[in-house]
C-alpha positions as CSV (number, residue, x, y, z in Angstrom):
1,X,-9.4,-14.1,-18.1
2,X,-12.5,-12.1,-18.9
3,X,-13.3,-9.1,-16.9
4,X,-16.7,-8.9,-15.0
5,X,-17.5,-5.3,-14.4
6,X,-19.4,-6.0,-11.2
7,X,-16.8,-8.3,-9.8
8,X,-13.7,-6.2,-10.2
9,X,-12.8,-3.0,-8.5
10,X,-11.7,-1.6,-11.9
11,X,-12.5,-2.5,-15.4
12,X,-10.0,-2.1,-18.2
13,X,-11.6,-1.9,-21.6
14,X,-9.2,-4.0,-23.8
15,X,-7.5,-2.4,-26.7
16,X,-9.2,-4.9,-29.0
17,X,-12.8,-4.4,-30.0
18,X,-15.2,-6.4,-27.8
19,X,-18.8,-6.2,-29.0
20,X,-20.2,-7.0,-25.6
21,X,-18.6,-3.9,-24.1
22,X,-19.9,-1.4,-26.6
23,X,-22.7,-0.3,-24.3
24,X,-20.2,1.7,-22.4
25,X,-19.4,3.7,-25.5
26,X,-15.9,3.9,-24.3
27,X,-14.2,1.1,-26.3
28,X,-11.4,2.0,-28.6
29,X,-10.5,-0.5,-31.3
30,X,-6.9,0.5,-31.4
31,X,-4.4,2.6,-29.5
32,X,-4.7,6.3,-30.1
33,X,-1.7,8.6,-30.0
34,X,-2.7,11.7,-28.0
35,X,0.6,13.4,-28.6
36,X,3.2,12.2,-31.1
37,X,6.2,14.0,-29.6
38,X,8.1,13.9,-26.3
39,X,9.3,17.2,-25.1
40,X,12.9,17.8,-24.5
41,X,14.0,17.6,-20.9
42,X,13.8,21.1,-19.4
43,X,14.7,22.2,-15.8
44,X,11.8,23.1,-13.5
45,X,12.6,25.9,-11.1
46,X,11.8,25.9,-7.4
47,X,10.3,22.4,-7.3
48,X,11.4,20.2,-4.4
49,X,13.2,17.0,-5.1
50,X,11.1,13.9,-4.5
51,X,13.0,11.4,-2.3
52,X,12.2,7.9,-3.5
53,X,13.9,6.3,-0.5
54,X,11.6,8.2,1.8
55,X,8.5,7.2,-0.2
56,X,9.7,3.6,-0.2
57,X,10.1,3.7,3.6
58,X,6.6,5.0,4.0
59,X,5.4,2.0,1.9
60,X,7.4,-0.4,4.0
61,X,5.9,1.0,7.2
62,X,2.4,0.4,5.9
63,X,3.2,-3.1,4.9
64,X,4.8,-3.8,8.2
65,X,1.5,-3.1,9.9
66,X,0.1,-6.1,7.9
67,X,-3.2,-6.3,6.1
68,X,-5.0,-3.0,6.2
69,X,-8.5,-4.4,6.1
70,X,-11.3,-2.5,7.8
71,X,-12.5,-3.8,11.2
72,X,-9.1,-5.1,12.1
73,X,-6.5,-3.9,14.7
74,X,-3.9,-3.6,11.9
75,X,-6.3,-1.2,10.1
76,X,-6.7,1.0,13.2
77,X,-3.0,1.1,13.8
78,X,-2.2,2.1,10.2
79,X,-4.9,4.9,10.3
80,X,-3.3,6.3,13.4
81,X,0.1,6.3,11.8
82,X,-1.1,8.0,8.6
83,X,-2.9,10.7,10.4
84,X,0.1,11.4,12.7
85,X,2.5,11.6,9.7
86,X,0.3,14.2,7.9
87,X,0.1,16.1,11.1
88,X,3.9,15.9,11.6
89,X,4.3,17.5,8.1
90,X,2.2,20.5,9.0
91,X,-1.2,19.5,7.7
92,X,-4.5,20.2,9.4
93,X,-5.7,16.7,9.8
94,X,-9.3,15.4,9.8
95,X,-10.2,11.7,10.2
96,X,-13.6,11.1,8.7
97,X,-15.3,8.1,10.3
98,X,-17.4,6.4,7.6
99,X,-19.5,3.4,8.4
100,X,-20.2,1.9,5.0
101,X,-21.9,-1.4,4.0
102,X,-20.0,-4.0,2.0
103,X,-21.4,-6.2,-0.7
104,X,-22.2,-9.0,1.9
105,X,-23.9,-6.6,4.4
106,X,-20.9,-6.2,6.6
107,X,-20.7,-2.7,8.2
108,X,-17.1,-1.5,7.6
109,X,-15.8,1.0,10.1
110,X,-13.8,3.0,7.5
111,X,-11.7,6.0,8.0
112,X,-10.9,8.7,5.4
113,X,-7.7,10.5,6.4
114,X,-7.5,14.0,5.2
115,X,-4.5,16.4,5.3
116,X,-5.2,20.1,4.5
117,X,-2.3,22.3,3.6
118,X,-2.7,26.1,3.6
119,X,-6.4,25.9,4.5
120,X,-6.8,29.6,4.0
121,X,-6.2,29.4,0.3
122,X,-9.2,29.0,-1.9
123,X,-7.3,27.9,-5.0
124,X,-6.8,24.2,-4.2
125,X,-5.5,20.9,-5.7
126,X,-6.7,17.5,-4.5
127,X,-4.3,14.5,-4.3
128,X,-5.6,11.2,-3.3
129,X,-5.0,7.4,-3.0
130,X,-6.6,4.5,-1.2
131,X,-4.9,3.1,1.9
132,X,-6.8,-0.1,2.6
133,X,-5.7,-3.5,1.2
134,X,-7.9,-6.2,-0.4
135,X,-9.3,-9.1,1.7
136,X,-9.3,-11.4,-1.3
137,X,-6.5,-12.5,-3.6
138,X,-9.1,-13.4,-6.2
139,X,-6.8,-12.9,-9.2
140,X,-4.1,-15.1,-7.9
141,X,-2.9,-17.9,-10.3
142,X,-3.5,-20.4,-7.5
143,X,-7.2,-20.7,-6.8
144,X,-6.3,-21.9,-3.3
145,X,-5.2,-18.3,-2.5
146,X,-8.4,-16.6,-3.7
147,X,-9.8,-16.2,-0.2
148,X,-6.5,-15.0,1.3
149,X,-5.8,-11.3,1.9
150,X,-3.5,-9.2,-0.2
151,X,-0.6,-7.3,1.4
152,X,-1.1,-4.5,-1.1
153,X,2.4,-3.1,-1.4
154,X,1.7,-1.6,-4.8
155,X,-2.1,-1.7,-4.7
156,X,-2.6,0.8,-1.9
157,X,0.7,1.4,-0.1
158,X,2.6,2.9,-3.1
159,X,0.2,5.7,-3.7
160,X,0.0,6.5,0.0
161,X,3.8,6.3,0.3
162,X,4.3,8.7,-2.6
163,X,1.8,11.2,-1.2
164,X,3.3,11.1,2.3
165,X,6.7,12.1,0.7
166,X,4.9,14.8,-1.2
167,X,3.3,15.9,2.1
168,X,6.8,16.0,3.7
169,X,8.0,18.3,0.9
170,X,5.0,20.6,1.2
171,X,5.6,20.8,4.9
172,X,9.1,22.2,4.2
173,X,8.1,24.5,1.4
174,X,4.5,25.5,0.4
175,X,3.4,25.7,-3.2
176,X,1.3,28.7,-4.4
177,X,-1.9,26.7,-4.2
178,X,-3.5,25.0,-1.3
179,X,-3.2,21.2,-1.4
180,X,-5.5,18.6,0.1
181,X,-4.2,15.0,0.5
182,X,-6.9,12.3,1.1
183,X,-6.3,8.7,1.9
184,X,-9.6,7.0,1.1
185,X,-10.6,3.8,2.8
186,X,-12.6,0.7,1.9
187,X,-11.7,1.1,-1.8
188,X,-10.6,-2.5,-2.2
189,X,-13.5,-4.4,-0.5
190,X,-15.4,-4.9,-3.7
191,X,-17.4,-8.0,-4.4
192,X,-15.3,-11.0,-5.4
193,X,-16.3,-13.4,-8.2
194,X,-16.9,-16.2,-5.7
195,X,-19.5,-14.2,-3.7
196,X,-22.9,-16.0,-3.2
197,X,-24.7,-12.7,-2.7
198,X,-26.6,-10.9,-5.4
199,X,-24.5,-8.7,-7.6
200,X,-23.9,-5.3,-6.0
201,X,-23.0,-2.3,-8.2
202,X,-20.6,0.3,-6.8
203,X,-19.2,-2.2,-4.3
204,X,-15.8,-0.6,-4.7
205,X,-14.4,2.7,-3.5
206,X,-16.8,2.9,-0.6
207,X,-14.8,5.4,1.4
208,X,-14.6,7.7,-1.6
209,X,-18.4,7.4,-2.3
210,X,-19.0,8.4,1.3
211,X,-16.7,11.4,1.1
212,X,-18.3,12.6,-2.2
213,X,-21.7,12.7,-0.4
214,X,-20.2,14.3,2.8
215,X,-17.0,16.2,1.9
216,X,-14.9,17.3,4.8
217,X,-15.8,20.9,4.0
218,X,-19.4,21.8,2.8
219,X,-19.2,22.8,-0.8
220,X,-15.6,21.7,-1.1
221,X,-14.0,22.5,-4.5
222,X,-10.6,21.9,-6.0
223,X,-9.3,23.0,-9.4
224,X,-8.4,19.4,-10.2
225,X,-7.5,16.1,-8.6
226,X,-4.9,13.5,-9.2
227,X,-5.3,9.9,-8.0
228,X,-2.2,7.7,-7.5
229,X,-2.9,4.0,-7.7
230,X,-0.3,1.3,-8.2
231,X,2.5,3.7,-8.8
232,X,5.5,1.7,-7.5
233,X,5.6,-1.4,-9.7
234,X,8.6,-2.7,-11.6
235,X,8.6,-2.0,-15.3
236,X,5.5,0.2,-14.9
237,X,3.9,2.1,-17.7
238,X,1.2,4.6,-17.2
239,X,-1.2,5.0,-20.2
240,X,-3.7,7.7,-20.5
241,X,-6.7,6.2,-18.8
242,X,-10.0,6.6,-20.6
243,X,-12.2,7.8,-17.7
244,X,-9.5,10.5,-17.0
245,X,-9.6,11.5,-20.7
246,X,-13.4,11.6,-20.6
247,X,-13.6,13.9,-17.6
248,X,-10.4,15.8,-17.5
249,X,-8.4,15.6,-20.8
250,X,-6.6,18.9,-20.1
251,X,-5.3,17.6,-16.8
252,X,-4.1,14.4,-18.4
253,X,-2.3,16.4,-21.0
254,X,-0.7,18.7,-18.4
255,X,0.6,15.8,-16.2
256,X,1.8,13.6,-19.1
257,X,3.6,16.5,-20.8
258,X,5.2,17.5,-17.5
259,X,6.4,13.9,-17.0
260,X,7.9,13.7,-20.5
261,X,9.6,17.1,-20.1
262,X,11.3,15.7,-17.0
263,X,12.6,12.7,-18.9
264,X,10.0,10.2,-17.7
265,X,8.6,9.4,-21.1
266,X,9.3,5.6,-20.7
267,X,6.9,5.6,-17.8
268,X,4.2,8.0,-19.1
269,X,2.9,6.6,-22.4
270,X,0.8,8.6,-24.8
271,X,-1.2,5.5,-25.7
272,X,-4.7,5.2,-24.3
273,X,-5.3,2.6,-21.6
274,X,-8.7,1.2,-20.6
275,X,-11.6,2.7,-18.7
276,X,-11.0,2.1,-15.1
277,X,-13.6,2.2,-12.3
278,X,-11.5,3.7,-9.5
279,X,-11.8,6.5,-6.9
280,X,-11.4,9.3,-9.5
281,X,-14.7,8.3,-11.2
282,X,-16.7,9.3,-8.2
283,X,-14.7,12.4,-7.5
284,X,-15.3,13.5,-11.1
285,X,-19.0,12.9,-10.7
286,X,-19.0,15.5,-7.9
287,X,-17.6,18.0,-10.3
288,X,-13.9,18.0,-9.6
289,X,-12.0,17.1,-12.8
290,X,-9.7,14.3,-11.8
291,X,-7.3,11.8,-13.4
292,X,-5.9,8.4,-12.5
293,X,-2.1,7.7,-12.7
294,X,-2.3,3.9,-12.7
295,X,-0.1,1.2,-14.1
296,X,-1.4,-0.4,-17.3
297,X,-0.1,-3.8,-18.7
298,X,-1.5,-4.6,-22.1
299,X,0.0,-8.1,-22.0
300,X,-2.0,-9.3,-19.0
301,X,-5.6,-10.5,-19.0
302,X,-6.6,-8.0,-16.3
303,X,-4.8,-5.0,-17.8
304,X,-2.9,-4.6,-14.6
305,X,0.5,-5.8,-13.3
306,X,0.9,-9.6,-12.6
307,X,0.8,-9.1,-8.8
308,X,-2.6,-7.3,-8.8
309,X,-5.0,-8.9,-6.3
310,X,-2.6,-11.8,-5.6
311,X,-0.6,-12.8,-2.6
312,X,2.5,-11.7,-4.5
313,X,1.7,-7.9,-4.2
314,X,4.7,-7.4,-1.9
315,X,7.7,-5.1,-1.6
316,X,9.7,-7.5,-3.7
317,X,8.1,-6.0,-6.8
318,X,8.5,-2.3,-6.0
319,X,10.9,-0.1,-8.0
320,X,12.1,3.2,-6.5
321,X,12.6,4.6,-9.9
322,X,8.9,4.2,-10.7
323,X,8.1,6.0,-7.4
324,X,10.5,8.8,-8.4
325,X,9.0,9.3,-11.8
326,X,5.5,9.6,-10.5
327,X,6.3,11.6,-7.3
328,X,8.6,14.1,-9.1
329,X,6.0,14.6,-11.8
330,X,3.2,15.4,-9.3
331,X,5.5,17.8,-7.4
332,X,6.4,19.6,-10.6
333,X,2.7,20.0,-11.5
334,X,1.6,21.4,-8.2
335,X,4.6,23.7,-7.8
336,X,4.0,25.2,-11.2
337,X,0.4,26.0,-10.7
């Protein structure tokens, strides 16, 4: 399947040369090895232990609400739950109401849910994920499913589940830096291939684009940001994503080396992935160097896992060990800052 950059929420640039994509100046004709060695496993002092069972439960709770599609009762119920959990873990919570316009002219009543830990600290790190689920299973093998909604266990709920567990740990023991956790909305309402409307650029990540124009604090700054997207899949591999390398190569190196030092080298690959249009691209454009931890599957046409944007993105394909690898790595990074 070919990738249409306007009709997909993210675009992976394949690892084979494709002449038509050269205009991006981001295509690599072969895998590049960023680091040839994996560090020996070393202990990390004073870092909380990420509980994968807890993160899994947070995922299950979101999925139990149903489809988290803007303008639905399930969406409102999930928003209330996420805000209350951040508050329960000690965050100062802001819910940013964001009316955004979808590709078809629909006004989406989106909600960006923001948890602020240690608001008095000026040295801050931003952690983020999207919490909505896609209305269209437009990558499903069965075309009859293309207009059905996606449950979004991995694509949405996994990143949020991992961050809620991280929030729980921060609530029990604060790191040296301030941490902001943002659950962005209306990320996955991008224009499907079957739309009869004119092509709309930037139809994805609408909640993030709104926040970038109107951050929760005027002049908001963070030292760096980490996006978690599809971080719970079985047999997941996280390659070094090209937009992350373009905007924040030092942060990529920091996170991948930390993962490898913790023994998670089989998850965090030194190979380059594709260039992915995701929430972090817009955060980078506002001047906060940010990276994307996202599953990459070189064997698939999309570059993502087989369940991506299908009706099969369910809890059946979630692996707690993947959640553990990502969550423990992020905790080790922020507690060593």
